All heavy atoms as a GROMACS GRO file, in nm:
protein
  639
    1MET      N    1   7.944   8.768  12.448
    1MET     CA    2   8.027   8.650  12.427
    1MET      C    3   8.173   8.686  12.447
    1MET      O    4   8.223   8.782  12.388
    1MET     CB    5   8.007   8.597  12.285
    1MET     CG    6   7.867   8.544  12.260
    1MET     SD    7   7.840   8.491  12.091
    1MET     CE    8   7.956   8.359  12.076
    2ASP      N    9   8.239   8.611  12.529
    2ASP     CA   10   8.380   8.637  12.556
    2ASP      C   11   8.467   8.564  12.454
    2ASP      O   12   8.433   8.457  12.405
    2ASP     CB   13   8.416   8.589  12.696
    2ASP     CG   14   8.346   8.671  12.803
    2ASP    OD1   15   8.314   8.788  12.774
    2ASP    OD2   16   8.321   8.617  12.912
    3ARG      N   17   8.578   8.627  12.426
    3ARG     CA   18   8.675   8.564  12.338
    3ARG      C   19   8.776   8.486  12.420
    3ARG      O   20   8.813   8.528  12.530
    3ARG     CB   21   8.748   8.669  12.255
    3ARG     CG   22   8.661   8.723  12.144
    3ARG     CD   23   8.740   8.820  12.062
    3ARG     NE   24   8.711   8.952  12.115
    3ARG     CZ   25   8.787   9.058  12.100
    3ARG    NH1   26   8.898   9.049  12.034
    3ARG    NH2   27   8.753   9.172  12.152
    4LYS      N   28   8.820   8.375  12.367
    4LYS     CA   29   8.921   8.295  12.436
    4LYS      C   30   9.056   8.363  12.422
    4LYS      O   31   9.084   8.430  12.322
    4LYS     CB   32   8.929   8.155  12.374
    4LYS     CG   33   8.802   8.075  12.391
    4LYS     CD   34   8.815   7.942  12.322
    4LYS     CE   35   8.685   7.867  12.327
    4LYS     NZ   36   8.690   7.745  12.249
    5ALA      N   37   9.140   8.344  12.519
    5ALA     CA   38   9.274   8.402  12.515
    5ALA      C   39   9.354   8.334  12.403
    5ALA      O   40   9.350   8.213  12.387
    5ALA     CB   41   9.344   8.383  12.648
    6GLY      N   42   9.421   8.414  12.327
    6GLY     CA   43   9.505   8.360  12.221
    6GLY      C   44   9.432   8.338  12.090
    6GLY      O   45   9.492   8.296  11.992
    7SER      N   46   9.303   8.366  12.083
    7SER     CA   47   9.232   8.347  11.958
    7SER      C   48   9.250   8.469  11.869
    7SER      O   49   9.271   8.580  11.917
    7SER     CB   50   9.083   8.322  11.984
    7SER     OG   51   9.023   8.436  12.038
    8LEU      N   52   9.244   8.447  11.741
    8LEU     CA   53   9.262   8.554  11.643
    8LEU      C   54   9.129   8.624  11.619
    8LEU      O   55   9.026   8.558  11.601
    8LEU     CB   56   9.314   8.493  11.512
    8LEU     CG   57   9.343   8.590  11.399
    8LEU    CD1   58   9.452   8.689  11.443
    8LEU    CD2   59   9.390   8.514  11.278
    9TYR      N   60   9.130   8.756  11.621
    9TYR     CA   61   9.009   8.835  11.599
    9TYR      C   62   9.044   8.952  11.509
    9TYR      O   63   9.144   9.021  11.531
    9TYR     CB   64   8.953   8.886  11.731
    9TYR     CG   65   8.831   8.974  11.715
    9TYR    CD1   66   8.706   8.918  11.693
    9TYR    CD2   67   8.842   9.111  11.718
    9TYR    CE1   68   8.594   8.997  11.677
    9TYR    CE2   69   8.732   9.191  11.703
    9TYR     CZ   70   8.608   9.134  11.682
    9TYR     OH   71   8.498   9.213  11.665
   10ILE      N   72   8.964   8.973  11.407
   10ILE     CA   73   8.982   9.086  11.316
   10ILE      C   74   8.859   9.174  11.326
   10ILE      O   75   8.747   9.126  11.317
   10ILE     CB   76   9.001   9.036  11.172
   10ILE    CG1   77   9.132   8.958  11.163
   10ILE    CG2   78   9.002   9.153  11.075
   10ILE    CD1   79   9.159   8.898  11.029
   11ASN      N   80   8.881   9.302  11.343
   11ASN     CA   81   8.771   9.398  11.353
   11ASN      C   82   8.716   9.424  11.213
   11ASN      O   83   8.785   9.481  11.129
   11ASN     CB   84   8.821   9.527  11.416
   11ASN     CG   85   8.709   9.624  11.445
   11ASN    OD1   86   8.594   9.597  11.412
   11ASN    ND2   87   8.744   9.735  11.505
   12PRO      N   88   8.590   9.384  11.184
   12PRO     CA   89   8.536   9.403  11.049
   12PRO      C   90   8.512   9.549  11.015
   12PRO      O   91   8.509   9.585  10.898
   12PRO     CB   92   8.405   9.324  11.050
   12PRO     CG   93   8.372   9.304  11.192
   12PRO     CD   94   8.498   9.311  11.269
   13LYS      N   95   8.497   9.636  11.115
   13LYS     CA   96   8.476   9.778  11.088
   13LYS      C   97   8.600   9.841  11.027
   13LYS      O   98   8.592   9.940  10.956
   13LYS     CB   99   8.439   9.850  11.216
   13LYS     CG  100   8.305   9.812  11.271
   13LYS     CD  101   8.276   9.884  11.400
   13LYS     CE  102   8.146   9.834  11.460
   13LYS     NZ  103   8.121   9.895  11.591
   14LYS      N  104   8.715   9.785  11.056
   14LYS     CA  105   8.841   9.838  11.004
   14LYS      C  106   8.846   9.826  10.852
   14LYS      O  107   8.903   9.910  10.784
   14LYS     CB  108   8.957   9.762  11.066
   14LYS     CG  109   9.094   9.809  11.025
   14LYS     CD  110   9.199   9.730  11.097
   14LYS     CE  111   9.338   9.770  11.052
   14LYS     NZ  112   9.441   9.690  11.117
   15PHE      N  113   8.784   9.723  10.796
   15PHE     CA  114   8.788   9.700  10.653
   15PHE      C  115   8.668   9.761  10.582
   15PHE      O  116   8.658   9.753  10.461
   15PHE     CB  117   8.795   9.550  10.624
   15PHE     CG  118   8.922   9.488  10.672
   15PHE    CD1  119   8.924   9.412  10.787
   15PHE    CD2  120   9.041   9.509  10.604
   15PHE    CE1  121   9.042   9.356  10.833
   15PHE    CE2  122   9.158   9.454  10.649
   15PHE     CZ  123   9.159   9.378  10.763
   16GLY      N  124   8.577   9.822  10.654
   16GLY     CA  125   8.459   9.881  10.593
   16GLY      C  126   8.489  10.004  10.510
   16GLY      O  127   8.412  10.043  10.423
   17SER      N  128   8.603  10.067  10.533
   17SER     CA  129   8.636  10.190  10.461
   17SER      C  130   8.714  10.165  10.333
   17SER      O  131   8.751  10.260  10.266
   17SER     CB  132   8.716  10.282  10.552
   17SER     OG  133   8.838  10.220  10.586
   18LEU      N  134   8.737  10.042  10.297
   18LEU     CA  135   8.819  10.014  10.180
   18LEU      C  136   8.749  10.046  10.049
   18LEU      O  137   8.810  10.100   9.958
   18LEU     CB  138   8.864   9.867  10.181
   18LEU     CG  139   8.960   9.828  10.291
   18LEU    CD1  140   8.993   9.680  10.283
   18LEU    CD2  141   9.087   9.910  10.285
   19HIS      N  142   8.622  10.014  10.037
   19HIS     CA  143   8.553  10.030   9.911
   19HIS      C  144   8.422  10.104   9.933
   19HIS      O  145   8.332  10.050   9.994
   19HIS     CB  146   8.527   9.892   9.849
   19HIS     CG  147   8.470   9.899   9.713
   19HIS    ND1  148   8.336   9.881   9.690
   19HIS    CD2  149   8.525   9.924   9.593
   19HIS    CE1  150   8.312   9.895   9.561
   19HIS    NE2  151   8.426   9.920   9.501
   20LYS      N  152   8.414  10.226   9.883
   20LYS     CA  153   8.292  10.304   9.897
   20LYS      C  154   8.249  10.352   9.759
   20LYS      O  155   8.290  10.459   9.714
   20LYS     CB  156   8.315  10.423   9.989
   20LYS     CG  157   8.340  10.383  10.133
   20LYS     CD  158   8.340  10.505  10.221
   20LYS     CE  159   8.378  10.475  10.362
   20LYS     NZ  160   8.292  10.392  10.435
   21PRO      N  161   8.167  10.275   9.692
   21PRO     CA  162   8.122  10.315   9.559
   21PRO      C  163   8.026  10.433   9.566
   21PRO      O  164   7.954  10.450   9.665
   21PRO     CB  165   8.052  10.190   9.506
   21PRO     CG  166   8.008  10.119   9.627
   21PRO     CD  167   8.110  10.148   9.733
   22CYS      N  168   8.025  10.515   9.465
   22CYS     CA  169   7.934  10.629   9.450
   22CYS      C  170   7.955  10.739   9.554
   22CYS      O  171   7.868  10.825   9.570
   22CYS     CB  172   7.788  10.584   9.451
   22CYS     SG  173   7.749  10.459   9.330
   23MET      N  174   8.065  10.738   9.623
   23MET     CA  175   8.088  10.840   9.725
   23MET      C  176   8.106  10.977   9.661
   23MET      O  177   8.052  11.076   9.711
   23MET     CB  178   8.212  10.804   9.808
   23MET     CG  179   8.237  10.899   9.922
   23MET     SD  180   8.102  10.909  10.041
   23MET     CE  181   8.121  10.756  10.125
   24LYS      N  182   8.179  10.984   9.551
   24LYS     CA  183   8.201  11.113   9.485
   24LYS      C  184   8.070  11.172   9.436
   24LYS      O  185   8.043  11.292   9.454
   24LYS     CB  186   8.298  11.095   9.368
   24LYS     CG  187   8.337  11.225   9.301
   24LYS     CD  188   8.439  11.202   9.193
   24LYS     CE  189   8.367  11.175   9.064
   24LYS     NZ  190   8.452  11.173   8.948
   25GLU      N  191   7.985  11.089   9.376
   25GLU     CA  192   7.857  11.136   9.325
   25GLU      C  193   7.765  11.183   9.438
   25GLU      O  194   7.695  11.282   9.426
   25GLU     CB  195   7.787  11.026   9.244
   25GLU     CG  196   7.853  10.997   9.111
   25GLU     CD  197   7.969  10.899   9.121
   25GLU    OE1  198   8.006  10.859   9.234
   25GLU    OE2  199   8.024  10.863   9.016
   26MET      N  200   7.768  11.109   9.550
   26MET     CA  201   7.683  11.146   9.664
   26MET      C  202   7.729  11.280   9.724
   26MET      O  203   7.646  11.366   9.756
   26MET     CB  204   7.685  11.038   9.771
   26MET     CG  205   7.591  11.068   9.885
   26MET     SD  206   7.591  10.945  10.014
   26MET     CE  207   7.753  10.964  10.081
   27ILE      N  208   7.859  11.299   9.735
   27ILE     CA  209   7.910  11.423   9.792
   27ILE      C  210   7.876  11.542   9.702
   27ILE      O  211   7.836  11.648   9.752
   27ILE     CB  212   8.063  11.412   9.816
   27ILE    CG1  213   8.088  11.316   9.931
   27ILE    CG2  214   8.124  11.548   9.845
   27ILE    CD1  215   8.232  11.283   9.954
   28THR      N  216   7.888  11.525   9.571
   28THR     CA  217   7.855  11.636   9.482
   28THR      C  218   7.706  11.668   9.487
   28THR      O  219   7.668  11.786   9.485
   28THR     CB  220   7.895  11.606   9.336
   28THR    OG1  221   7.837  11.483   9.294
   28THR    CG2  222   8.046  11.600   9.321
   29PHE      N  223   7.622  11.567   9.498
   29PHE     CA  224   7.478  11.592   9.506
   29PHE      C  225   7.442  11.662   9.637
   29PHE      O  226   7.367  11.761   9.638
   29PHE     CB  227   7.401  11.460   9.493
   29PHE     CG  228   7.252  11.474   9.510
   29PHE    CD1  229   7.177  11.549   9.422
   29PHE    CD2  230   7.188  11.413   9.616
   29PHE    CE1  231   7.040  11.563   9.438
   29PHE    CE2  232   7.051  11.426   9.634
   29PHE     CZ  233   6.978  11.501   9.544
   30VAL      N  234   7.497  11.616   9.747
   30VAL     CA  235   7.466  11.676   9.878
   30VAL      C  236   7.520  11.819   9.885
   30VAL      O  237   7.454  11.909   9.938
   30VAL     CB  238   7.521  11.588   9.992
   30VAL    CG1  239   7.511  11.658  10.126
   30VAL    CG2  240   7.445  11.457   9.996
   31SER      N  241   7.640  11.842   9.830
   31SER     CA  242   7.694  11.978   9.832
   31SER      C  243   7.613  12.070   9.742
   31SER      O  244   7.595  12.189   9.774
   31SER     CB  245   7.841  11.978   9.793
   31SER     OG  246   7.856  11.933   9.661
   32CYS      N  247   7.562  12.019   9.631
   32CYS     CA  248   7.474  12.099   9.545
   32CYS      C  249   7.347  12.137   9.620
   32CYS      O  250   7.300  12.251   9.611
   32CYS     CB  251   7.440  12.022   9.418
   32CYS     SG  252   7.328  12.108   9.307
   33LEU      N  253   7.291  12.043   9.693
   33LEU     CA  254   7.172  12.072   9.773
   33LEU      C  255   7.202  12.178   9.879
   33LEU      O  256   7.121  12.267   9.905
   33LEU     CB  257   7.119  11.946   9.840
   33LEU     CG  258   7.048  11.846   9.750
   33LEU    CD1  259   7.012  11.721   9.830
   33LEU    CD2  260   6.924  11.905   9.687
   34ALA      N  261   7.320  12.169   9.940
   34ALA     CA  262   7.356  12.264  10.044
   34ALA      C  263   7.373  12.405   9.987
   34ALA      O  264   7.331  12.503  10.048
   34ALA     CB  265   7.484  12.220  10.114
   35VAL      N  266   7.434  12.413   9.869
   35VAL     CA  267   7.456  12.544   9.807
   35VAL      C  268   7.324  12.606   9.762
   35VAL      O  269   7.303  12.727   9.774
   35VAL     CB  270   7.553  12.530   9.688
   35VAL    CG1  271   7.555  12.656   9.604
   35VAL    CG2  272   7.692  12.496   9.739
   36ASN      N  273   7.231  12.524   9.715
   36ASN     CA  274   7.106  12.574   9.658
   36ASN      C  275   6.989  12.567   9.757
   36ASN      O  276   6.873  12.564   9.715
   36ASN     CB  277   7.072  12.497   9.531
   36ASN     CG  278   7.172  12.523   9.422
   36ASN    OD1  279   7.206  12.637   9.394
   36ASN    ND2  280   7.223  12.418   9.362
   37ASN      N  281   7.018  12.562   9.885
   37ASN     CA  282   6.913  12.561   9.990
   37ASN      C  283   6.810  12.450   9.970
   37ASN      O  284   6.690  12.474   9.972
   37ASN     CB  285   6.843  12.697   9.998
   37ASN     CG  286   6.937  12.806  10.040
   37ASN    OD1  287   7.027  12.782  10.120
   37ASN    ND2  288   6.921  12.924   9.986
   38ASN      N  289   6.858  12.329   9.948
   38ASN     CA  290   6.775  12.209   9.932
   38ASN      C  291   6.675  12.218   9.817
   38ASN      O  292   6.566  12.162   9.823
   38ASN     CB  293   6.702  12.175  10.061
   38ASN     CG  294   6.798  12.132  10.170
   38ASN    OD1  295   6.904  12.078  10.141
   38ASN    ND2  296   6.762  12.155  10.293
   39CYS      N  297   6.713  12.288   9.712
   39CYS     CA  298   6.627  12.299   9.594
   39CYS      C  299   6.664  12.187   9.497
   39CYS      O  300   6.771  12.188   9.436
   39CYS     CB  301   6.645  12.435   9.527
   39CYS     SG  302   6.538  12.458   9.386
   40ASN      N  303   6.576  12.088   9.484
   40ASN     CA  304   6.601  11.971   9.399
   40ASN      C  305   6.608  12.006   9.251
   40ASN      O  306   6.676  11.939   9.175
   40ASN     CB  307   6.490  11.868   9.419
   40ASN     CG  308   6.539  11.745   9.490
   40ASN    OD1  309   6.657  11.730   9.516
   40ASN    ND2  310   6.448  11.656   9.522
   41ASP      N  311   6.539  12.110   9.209
   41ASP     CA  312   6.533  12.144   9.066
   41ASP      C  313   6.668  12.184   9.010
   41ASP      O  314   6.695  12.162   8.892
   41ASP     CB  315   6.432  12.258   9.044
   41ASP     CG  316   6.292  12.220   9.090
   41ASP    OD1  317   6.261  12.099   9.088
   41ASP    OD2  318   6.216  12.311   9.126
   42LYS      N  319   6.753  12.242   9.090
   42LYS     CA  320   6.883  12.289   9.043
   42LYS      C  321   6.989  12.178   9.046
   42LYS      O  322   7.097  12.198   8.992
   42LYS     CB  323   6.929  12.407   9.127
   42LYS     CG  324   6.837  12.527   9.114
   42LYS     CD  325   6.884  12.641   9.199
   42LYS     CE  326   6.788  12.758   9.185
   42LYS     NZ  327   6.828  12.870   9.271
   43CYS      N  328   6.958  12.065   9.108
   43CYS     CA  329   7.056  11.957   9.123
   43CYS      C  330   7.014  11.831   9.049
   43CYS      O  331   7.053  11.720   9.087
   43CYS     CB  332   7.076  11.926   9.270
   43CYS     SG  333   7.132  12.067   9.366
   44VAL      N  334   6.936  11.845   8.945
   44VAL     CA  335   6.882  11.729   8.874
   44VAL      C  336   6.994  11.647   8.811
   44VAL      O  337   6.993  11.523   8.817
   44VAL     CB  338   6.780  11.774   8.767
   44VAL    CG1  339   6.737  11.658   8.681
   44VAL    CG2  340   6.661  11.839   8.833
   45ARG      N  341   7.092  11.713   8.754
   45ARG     CA  342   7.203  11.642   8.687
   45ARG      C  343   7.280  11.555   8.786
   45ARG      O  344   7.312  11.440   8.759
   45ARG     CB  345   7.296  11.742   8.621
   45ARG     CG  346   7.410  11.676   8.546
   45ARG     CD  347   7.492  11.779   8.468
   45ARG     NE  348   7.598  11.715   8.397
   45ARG     CZ  349   7.719  11.692   8.448
   45ARG    NH1  350   7.746  11.727   8.571
   45ARG    NH2  351   7.812  11.634   8.376
   46TYR      N  352   7.311  11.611   8.903
   46TYR     CA  353   7.385  11.536   9.004
   46TYR      C  354   7.302  11.422   9.061
   46TYR      O  355   7.355  11.315   9.093
   46TYR     CB  356   7.430  11.630   9.116
   46TYR     CG  357   7.524  11.738   9.066
   46TYR    CD1  358   7.486  11.871   9.070
   46TYR    CD2  359   7.649  11.706   9.015
   46TYR    CE1  360   7.570  11.970   9.025
   46TYR    CE2  361   7.733  11.804   8.969
   46TYR     CZ  362   7.694  11.935   8.973
   46TYR     OH  363   7.778  12.033   8.928
   47LYS      N  364   7.172  11.444   9.070
   47LYS     CA  365   7.083  11.339   9.119
   47LYS      C  366   7.079  11.223   9.020
   47LYS      O  367   7.080  11.106   9.060
   47LYS     CB  368   6.943  11.396   9.139
   47LYS     CG  369   6.846  11.300   9.201
   47LYS     CD  370   6.712  11.369   9.223
   47LYS     CE  371   6.612  11.277   9.288
   47LYS     NZ  372   6.483  11.343   9.309
   48GLU      N  373   7.077  11.254   8.891
   48GLU     CA  374   7.077  11.148   8.789
   48GLU      C  375   7.208  11.071   8.789
   48GLU      O  376   7.210  10.949   8.772
   48GLU     CB  377   7.050  11.209   8.652
   48GLU     CG  378   6.908  11.257   8.635
   48GLU     CD  379   6.887  11.334   8.505
   48GLU    OE1  380   6.986  11.359   8.433
   48GLU    OE2  381   6.771  11.369   8.477
   49LEU      N  382   7.320  11.142   8.807
   49LEU     CA  383   7.450  11.074   8.814
   49LEU      C  384   7.457  10.979   8.934
   49LEU      O  385   7.506  10.866   8.923
   49LEU     CB  386   7.563  11.176   8.823
   49LEU     CG  387   7.595  11.253   8.696
   49LEU    CD1  388   7.695  11.364   8.725
   49LEU    CD2  389   7.649  11.159   8.590
   50LEU      N  390   7.405  11.024   9.047
   50LEU     CA  391   7.404  10.939   9.167
   50LEU      C  392   7.313  10.818   9.146
   50LEU      O  393   7.349  10.705   9.181
   50LEU     CB  394   7.359  11.019   9.289
   50LEU     CG  395   7.349  10.943   9.420
   50LEU    CD1  396   7.485  10.887   9.460
   50LEU    CD2  397   7.296  11.034   9.529
   51SER      N  398   7.197  10.840   9.087
   51SER     CA  399   7.104  10.728   9.063
   51SER      C  400   7.165  10.627   8.966
   51SER      O  401   7.152  10.506   8.986
   51SER     CB  402   6.973  10.780   9.005
   51SER     OG  403   6.908  10.861   9.098
   52ALA      N  404   7.233  10.675   8.862
   52ALA     CA  405   7.296  10.584   8.766
   52ALA      C  406   7.407  10.503   8.831
   52ALA      O  407   7.421  10.383   8.807
   52ALA     CB  408   7.352  10.664   8.648
   53CYS      N  409   7.484  10.568   8.918
   53CYS     CA  410   7.592  10.497   8.988
   53CYS      C  411   7.535  10.391   9.082
   53CYS      O  412   7.584  10.279   9.086
   53CYS     CB  413   7.678  10.596   9.065
   53CYS     SG  414   7.813  10.520   9.154
   54MET      N  415   7.431  10.426   9.155
   54MET     CA  416   7.371  10.331   9.248
   54MET      C  417   7.305  10.215   9.175
   54MET      O  418   7.311  10.101   9.221
   54MET     CB  419   7.272  10.402   9.339
   54MET     CG  420   7.340  10.498   9.435
   54MET     SD  421   7.226  10.589   9.537
   54MET     CE  422   7.173  10.463   9.648
   55ASP      N  423   7.244  10.242   9.060
   55ASP     CA  424   7.185  10.133   8.982
   55ASP      C  425   7.291  10.039   8.928
   55ASP      O  426   7.271   9.918   8.923
   55ASP     CB  427   7.102  10.190   8.867
   55ASP     CG  428   6.976  10.259   8.916
   55ASP    OD1  429   6.934  10.232   9.030
   55ASP    OD2  430   6.920  10.340   8.840
   56SER      N  431   7.406  10.094   8.887
   56SER     CA  432   7.512  10.007   8.836
   56SER      C  433   7.572   9.922   8.948
   56SER      O  434   7.617   9.811   8.924
   56SER     CB  435   7.621  10.090   8.769
   56SER     OG  436   7.693  10.164   8.864
   57GLN      N  437   7.572   9.973   9.070
   57GLN     CA  438   7.624   9.895   9.183
   57GLN      C  439   7.528   9.784   9.223
   57GLN      O  440   7.570   9.680   9.272
   57GLN     CB  441   7.649   9.986   9.304
   57GLN     CG  442   7.759  10.085   9.283
   57GLN     CD  443   7.893  10.020   9.260
   57GLN    OE1  444   7.927   9.923   9.327
   57GLN    NE2  445   7.967  10.072   9.166
   58ALA      N  446   7.399   9.804   9.201
   58ALA     CA  447   7.301   9.702   9.238
   58ALA      C  448   7.314   9.578   9.151
   58ALA      O  449   7.286   9.467   9.196
   58ALA     CB  450   7.160   9.759   9.226
   59THR      N  451   7.360   9.593   9.028
   59THR     CA  452   7.376   9.477   8.940
   59THR      C  453   7.507   9.404   8.966
   59THR      O  454   7.528   9.296   8.916
   59THR     CB  455   7.372   9.521   8.792
   59THR    OG1  456   7.478   9.614   8.768
   59THR    CG2  457   7.239   9.585   8.759
   60ASN      N  458   7.594   9.463   9.046
   60ASN     CA  459   7.724   9.404   9.076
   60ASN      C  460   7.721   9.319   9.203
   60ASN      O  461   7.815   9.318   9.279
   60ASN     CB  462   7.828   9.514   9.094
   60ASN     CG  463   7.926   9.519   8.982
   60ASN    OD1  464   7.926   9.433   8.896
   60ASN    ND2  465   8.010   9.621   8.983
   61LYS      N  466   7.614   9.247   9.226
   61LYS     CA  467   7.600   9.172   9.351
   61LYS      C  468   7.696   9.054   9.352
   61LYS      O  469   7.712   8.984   9.253
   61LYS     CB  470   7.457   9.124   9.369
   61LYS     CG  471   7.363   9.237   9.396
   61LYS     CD  472   7.227   9.188   9.431
   61LYS     CE  473   7.138   9.306   9.461
   61LYS     NZ  474   7.004   9.269   9.488
   62ARG      N  475   7.756   9.034   9.467
   62ARG     CA  476   7.848   8.924   9.486
   62ARG      C  477   7.795   8.836   9.598
   62ARG      O  478   7.738   8.887   9.695
   62ARG     CB  479   7.984   8.980   9.526
   62ARG     CG  480   8.098   8.886   9.493
   62ARG     CD  481   8.227   8.948   9.537
   62ARG     NE  482   8.253   8.893   9.669
   62ARG     CZ  483   8.348   8.935   9.748
   62ARG    NH1  484   8.422   9.034   9.715
   62ARG    NH2  485   8.367   8.879   9.866
   63LYS      N  486   7.814   8.709   9.587
   63LYS     CA  487   7.767   8.619   9.692
   63LYS      C  488   7.845   8.644   9.820
   63LYS      O  489   7.968   8.645   9.822
   63LYS     CB  490   7.786   8.474   9.648
   63LYS     CG  491   7.730   8.375   9.747
   63LYS     CD  492   7.748   8.233   9.700
   63LYS     CE  493   7.698   8.138   9.805
   63LYS     NZ  494   7.727   8.000   9.771
   64SER      N  495   7.772   8.669   9.927
   64SER     CA  496   7.835   8.699  10.054
   64SER      C  497   7.895   8.572  10.115
   64SER      O  498   7.832   8.467  10.114
   64SER     CB  499   7.732   8.759  10.150
   64SER     OG  500   7.790   8.778  10.274
   65TRP      N  501   8.012   8.586  10.170
   65TRP     CA  502   8.077   8.472  10.234
   65TRP      C  503   8.057   8.474  10.385
   65TRP      O  504   8.111   8.392  10.456
   65TRP     CB  505   8.226   8.475  10.205
   65TRP     CG  506   8.262   8.435  10.067
   65TRP    CD1  507   8.180   8.420   9.960
   65TRP    CD2  508   8.392   8.404  10.021
   65TRP    NE1  509   8.250   8.384   9.851
   65TRP    CE2  510   8.382   8.373   9.886
   65TRP    CE3  511   8.516   8.401  10.080
   65TRP    CZ2  512   8.491   8.338   9.810
   65TRP    CZ3  513   8.625   8.367  10.004
   65TRP    CH2  514   8.611   8.336   9.870
   66GLY      N  515   7.983   8.568  10.435
   66GLY     CA  516   7.967   8.578  10.580
   66GLY      C  517   8.079   8.660  10.639
   66GLY      O  518   8.166   8.711  10.570
   67SER      N  519   8.078   8.672  10.768
   67SER     CA  520   8.180   8.756  10.832
   67SER      C  521   8.312   8.680  10.840
   67SER      O  522   8.317   8.557  10.846
   67SER     CB  523   8.135   8.797  10.972
   67SER     OG  524   8.143   8.686  11.059
   68ILE      N  525   8.418   8.757  10.843
   68ILE     CA  526   8.552   8.698  10.848
   68ILE      C  527   8.574   8.628  10.982
   68ILE      O  528   8.642   8.526  10.988
   68ILE     CB  529   8.658   8.805  10.821
   68ILE    CG1  530   8.795   8.740  10.802
   68ILE    CG2  531   8.661   8.910  10.929
   68ILE    CD1  532   8.898   8.830  10.743
   69ASN      N  533   8.511   8.679  11.088
   69ASN     CA  534   8.529   8.616  11.219
   69ASN      C  535   8.464   8.478  11.224
   69ASN      O  536   8.515   8.387  11.288
   69ASN     CB  537   8.473   8.706  11.328
   69ASN     CG  538   8.555   8.832  11.342
   69ASN    OD1  539   8.677   8.827  11.336
   69ASN    ND2  540   8.488   8.943  11.360
   70TYR      N  541   8.351   8.461  11.154
   70TYR     CA  542   8.288   8.330  11.147
   70TYR      C  543   8.383   8.230  11.083
   70TYR      O  544   8.400   8.118  11.132
   70TYR     CB  545   8.158   8.337  11.067
   70TYR     CG  546   8.105   8.203  11.027
   70TYR    CD1  547   8.041   8.120  11.119
   70TYR    CD2  548   8.121   8.155  10.897
   70TYR    CE1  549   7.995   7.996  11.082
   70TYR    CE2  550   8.074   8.031  10.860
   70TYR     CZ  551   8.011   7.951  10.952
   70TYR     OH  552   7.965   7.828  10.917
   71HIS      N  553   8.447   8.268  10.975
   71HIS     CA  554   8.537   8.176  10.905
   71HIS      C  555   8.663   8.149  10.986
   71HIS      O  556   8.716   8.037  10.984
   71HIS     CB  557   8.572   8.232  10.768
   71HIS     CG  558   8.455   8.230  10.675
   71HIS    ND1  559   8.404   8.114  10.621
   71HIS    CD2  560   8.376   8.329  10.630
   71HIS    CE1  561   8.300   8.142  10.546
   71HIS    NE2  562   8.280   8.272  10.549
   72LEU      N  563   8.711   8.248  11.061
   72LEU     CA  564   8.827   8.224  11.147
   72LEU      C  565   8.793   8.124  11.257
   72LEU      O  566   8.873   8.035  11.288
   72LEU     CB  567   8.875   8.355  11.209
   72LEU     CG  568   8.947   8.450  11.114
   72LEU    CD1  569   8.970   8.583  11.182
   72LEU    CD2  570   9.078   8.390  11.068
   73GLN      N  571   8.674   8.135  11.313
   73GLN     CA  572   8.631   8.038  11.415
   73GLN      C  573   8.617   7.899  11.355
   73GLN      O  574   8.656   7.800  11.415
   73GLN     CB  575   8.499   8.081  11.475
   73GLN     CG  576   8.508   8.200  11.565
   73GLN     CD  577   8.370   8.247  11.610
   73GLN    OE1  578   8.269   8.193  11.568
   73GLN    NE2  579   8.367   8.348  11.697
   74ARG      N  580   8.563   7.893  11.234
   74ARG     CA  581   8.542   7.764  11.169
   74ARG      C  582   8.677   7.697  11.140
   74ARG      O  583   8.694   7.576  11.160
   74ARG     CB  584   8.465   7.785  11.039
   74ARG     CG  585   8.415   7.659  10.974
   74ARG     CD  586   8.325   7.691  10.857
   74ARG     NE  587   8.389   7.776  10.758
   74ARG     CZ  588   8.460   7.731  10.655
   74ARG    NH1  589   8.478   7.602  10.638
   74ARG    NH2  590   8.514   7.814  10.570
   75LEU      N  591   8.775   7.776  11.095
   75LEU     CA  592   8.907   7.721  11.067
   75LEU      C  593   8.979   7.679  11.194
   75LEU      O  594   9.053   7.580  11.194
   75LEU     CB  595   8.990   7.822  10.989
   75LEU     CG  596   8.946   7.846  10.846
   75LEU    CD1  597   9.022   7.963  10.786
   75LEU    CD2  598   8.963   7.721  10.762
   76SER      N  599   8.960   7.754  11.302
   76SER     CA  600   9.029   7.720  11.427
   76SER      C  601   8.974   7.593  11.488
   76SER      O  602   9.043   7.523  11.561
   76SER     CB  603   9.022   7.836  11.526
   76SER     OG  604   8.892   7.851  11.573
   77ARG      N  605   8.847   7.560  11.462
   77ARG     CA  606   8.790   7.435  11.513
   77ARG      C  607   8.858   7.313  11.453
   77ARG      O  608   8.872   7.211  11.515
   77ARG     CB  609   8.641   7.429  11.482
   77ARG     CG  610   8.558   7.500  11.585
   77ARG     CD  611   8.411   7.474  11.561
   77ARG     NE  612   8.351   7.605  11.534
   77ARG     CZ  613   8.265   7.631  11.439
   77ARG    NH1  614   8.225   7.537  11.358
   77ARG    NH2  615   8.217   7.751  11.423
   78GLY      N  616   8.904   7.327  11.329
   78GLY     CA  617   8.971   7.214  11.263
   78GLY      C  618   9.109   7.187  11.316
   78GLY      O  619   9.161   7.078  11.301
   79ARG      N  620   9.172   7.285  11.378
   79ARG     CA  621   9.308   7.268  11.430
   79ARG      C  622   9.312   7.191  11.561
   79ARG      O  623   9.413   7.139  11.600
   79ARG     CB  624   9.374   7.403  11.453
   79ARG     CG  625   9.411   7.472  11.324
   79ARG     CD  626   9.499   7.591  11.351
   79ARG     NE  627   9.425   7.689  11.432
   79ARG     CZ  628   9.482   7.785  11.499
   79ARG    NH1  629   9.612   7.796  11.500
   79ARG    NH2  630   9.410   7.871  11.569
   80LYS      N  631   9.201   7.187  11.633
   80LYS     CA  632   9.198   7.123  11.765
   80LYS      C  633   9.198   6.975  11.758
   80LYS      O  634   9.168   6.908  11.670
   80LYS     CB  635   9.076   7.171  11.844
   80LYS     CG  636   9.086   7.317  11.875
   80LYS     CD  637   8.962   7.363  11.948
   80LYS     CE  638   8.972   7.511  11.975
   80LYS     NZ  639   8.857   7.565  12.039
   0.00000   0.00000   0.00000
């Protein structure tokens, strides 16, 4: 699909890096696995922290508004 000249477009990938929940917990768990040669028994604490963080994020669901580009197109239709 081609974009019309002069239309506003925002790259949604640019805003994907703003909020990354549980990143610290995931990095500590993966680094523990790397240090201990993928031995799960030695990284149980980090695995539990990651699971707790991911479970807390699952309850924080927000109603999706769709992509920002869809709303920009919808608003631009009203201006014509």
